N, C-alpha and C positions, 0 to 999 in steps of 0.2 A: 310303548313306542308308537310314534305318530309319523305318517307320511303326509306331506302337504303339497297340493298342486295349486299354487296361488293364482287366483283370478277373481273377477267380480263375483263369480259363483265358485268359491274355493272348494276343492275336493279335499276330504280328510279321511285317512285310513288310520284307525287306532286298534291296536291289539298287541298281545304279547307274542314274541317269537314262538313258533310251534303251534299256534292256534290260528283260527280263521279271523282275519281282521274285520272290524265293522267299518264299512265304507259309507260315507255320507258326503253331503256338501252343505255349505253355508252360503246363502245368497245375501250379499251385502246391499244389494239394490232393493229398495221397497217400491219406489216410484221411478218411472222412466227418467224423470227430470232431476233425480237426486244428483247432487254435486259430487265431485271427486272427494272433497273434504268430508262430506257426510259418510261416504262409503269407507274412507280411511278411519274415521272416528268409530264406526261400527266394528270394523276389523280389529282395531286396537282394543276396544272394550271387550269384544268377544274373546280374543286370544289371551288377553291379560287375565280375564276371569277363568278361562280354561286352565291356564298355567298355575293359577293359585288354587283352584278347587281340586283339580286332578292332574298334577304335573306328570308329563310323560317321562320315561327313563331316557329317551333320546328323541330327537326330531330330525327327520330327513325332509328337506324342502327342495323342490325343483328350482334351480338357479335360473334367473332370467337370461334370455338370449339377447345379445346385443342387437338392436334394431337393424343394423346394416347386414346382419346375417339371416334375417327372416325373409323368406321368399314365398310368394303364393304358389298355388299349384301350377300356374302358367309361367312361373319364373320371375314375375315382376315383384316389385316391393309389396309386401303383404301387411304392412302395419302403418299406423298413423299415430298422431299424438295421443289419443285416448288410450288405446291398449298399451302403448309404451309407458305412459304415466301410471296406469293401473298396475302393470307388471312390476315395475321398479318400486312404486310406492308400497304396494302390499308386501312385496318381498322385504323391503326395509323395515316395515312395521313388525312383521312376523318374526324376522330374524332378531330384531332388537329386543322384543319382549321375551323371546326364548332365552337369549343370552343374559338379559337382566334378571331372569329367574334362575340362572345357573344350570340350565338344562343343556346337556351335550347336543351340539348342533352339527349336522352334516349337510353339505350341499350335494344335491343329486343332479349331475349333468344330464340334460335331456337325452342326448344321444346314448349315454352310458346306461341309464335306467331302462330306456326303451329296448336297447339291444339285449340287455339281461332279461327283461320281462317277456318280450315276444319276438326277439330276433331281428328287429328293424330299428336301427338307430337314426332314423330320418333319411335313410339312403334313397331308395327308389320308390317310395310310396308317398301319397299325398297326405296332407293334414287330416282330411276326412277318413282316409284309410287307416291312418295311425290311430285315431280315436276309436275306430271300429275294432281294430286289433286289441286295444286295451280292454274294451267291453268283452270281446270273445275270450280273451285270456282269463278274465275274472269268472266268466261263466263256466269255462272248463274246470277251473279250480273250485267252483262251488261258492264263489264270493258274490254276494248280492250287491250290485252297484246301483240298484234302483233306477235303471235306465238313464243314468247320468254319466256322461263321459268324463267329467271332472272327478267324480267319485271313483270311477274305474281307473283313471290315471293315478290317483292317489294310492290306489292298491298296488300299482306297478312301482311307485316310488317306495312304498312301504316294503315290498318284497325285495327290491334292490337294497334297501337299508339293512334288512335282515341278512342278506347275502354278504354285504360289506362287513357287518359285525362278525359273521362266521369267518370270513377271510382274515379278519384282524384277530381272530381267536378270542373275541369277547363274548361270543355266543356259541354254544355247541352246534356242530353241523347237523345233529339230529333234529334241531329246531328249525332248520331251513325250510322255506315253503317248497312244495313239491313241483318245482318248475319243469321237471322232466315230463310232466303231464301235458305241457304246452308244445311238445314236439310237433304235433300236426300243424300248429300255427307256423312254426319255422319252415315246414315243408309246403305251406301255402294251401292246405286243404281246409275244408269246413268241418272241423272236428267238434265234437261235443262230448 
């Protein structure tokens, strides 16, 4: 099973339910001046190869947020053309390749997976705080995120995916990630 946080530096969590997922990230940018098209080509080549060599049993991918819904920490518009193009372009590529390979695909709503993973569905915390909570959650669970917030967020998407499969009775509840260990995050303390 794979959880994906699509971005220029895409987070990937791969693992079987009941086991610790391997968290990583794939940076599609090699040079600062790389074009969108080049990044999309790299993403397509990478994911098509991954799906052929080691097809996951299911993919959970963070669905993009409509640009009109994205606000910065001060409440102003927080996006522009580049991140919008990257978010929707990478999402389209990853979803298309997944479906073309017959792999079950599930969209992970950002508010839903964040609320399930660390108790904040984009409510009253900033983007920076949200990414920090994802890293903290992974650390509490003993999941190595390599100091990368995209890898950490992919872990949250993966955990949400496992919980969704448990809810649908496609996976035994015994294989659910131990999210009860994250209770201190829900209470706002600095747990470890």
